[in-house]
C-alpha positions, 0 to 999 in steps of 0.5 A: 784962920785958927790961932795956933796959940790955942793949942796948949790950952786945948790940949790941957782940956783933953783931960777934962772930966766932961766928955763934951768938953774933951770932944770939943777940944779935939775937934778944935785941935783938928781945925787948927791942924798943928802937928804938935797936938798929935801925940795928945790926940792919939792918947785920947783915941782910947778915951772911955767915951765913944763920942770923944774917940770919934772926935779925935779920929776926925781931928787926926784925919783933918791934920792929915799927916802919915805920922798918925796912920799906925795908931789910926789903923789900931783904932779900926778895932774899936768896938763902936761902929761910929768910931770905926767908920770915922777912922776909915774915912779919916784914913782916906783923908790921910792917904797913907797907902799903909792903910790899904790892907787894914781897910780892906779887912774892914770889907768883912765888917758886920755893919754895911756902913763900915763896908761901904766906907771901906770900899769908898776909901780904898778907891781913894787910897788906890793900890791893887792890894784891895782889888780882890776884896772890892770884887768880893763885895760887888755882890754884897747884900747892901746896894750901897756897898756894891755902889761904892765897890764899883766906883772904887774899882773904876778909880783903881783901874785894875783889869782883874775887875772887868768881868766882875764889873760887866756882871754888875751891869745886870745888878738890880740897883740902877746906881750899881749899874751906872757906877759899873758902867763908869768904872769900865770906862775908867779902866778903858779896856775894849773887853767891856764894849759889847756889855756897854752897848747892851746897857745903852738900851736899858730903861734907866736914863742914868745908866744909858748916860753912863754907858755912853760916857764909858764908850767914849772913854774906851774909844772903840769905833764899834760903838760909833753907830750905837752912839749916833743912834742914841742921839735921838734919846729923849733924856738930855744927859744921855744926849750930852754923853753921846755927843761927848763920846762921839767927839772922843771917837773922832770919826768923821762919819758922826759929823752930820748927826752932830751938826744937826744938834747945832740948831738945838734949843739947848745952849749946853748941847749946842756947845758940846756938839760944837766942841765934839765937831772940833775934836773930830776935825782935829784928830788926835787932840781929845778934849777935856772929860765931860762930867755927867 
């Protein structure tokens, strides 16, 4: 466990002429996590060396108290990309909702790494204020930004994003399509059913698996026949998602197909099939979410 008695000597060397020493002291103070160091670290957020500013931003994120939110928001204007990125990620750790609008503004940064980090952090911070910004970057030139935006919209769960996420199911990047499918499942609106039934048949198994999972989350019986049909899929993750989803739908018509899987050579698939059968026989008591 870090020794809080080290705080004072570490604070003293935040003024050391060597940037490496200042940076190491900031990192150490962040690991200790004593709020007594905050005022000194905040001052060094304006250090002349970008590496030191980055270390301070990381340290303040590790301390993680809302007291540092305002100076961290100000640091979003730093000229250095690495510093801005670290500040965004640290604001996500802190979790203060005052950061939502300033982080949303970072979605228009020239650097795609900043836009991706901003999108990811908005998903952690929550709140509807960032939804329109996230929707706007679902068509970003960088697929990583689009992936993060789709995932964030699913975490926030705002219905305004549904039609845009449905469009993202046709993205050229398979991870964007997969994240969009998962997001639609998290939002849970039946409006997405028809689009997800289409992506259940696409070439990428990862997208098929996420689509089946999403259909289970939404819980609409229109997906029943499609989920039973996909139990013949050659990819185990797709099978597992479909089996879990059928358990969530809770329809007795799926029992026969699920019982056949009790003889599977794959232990985890047998277990999942058994759990889904139990859920069907105990309607109204859904189990834990299955993680692909």
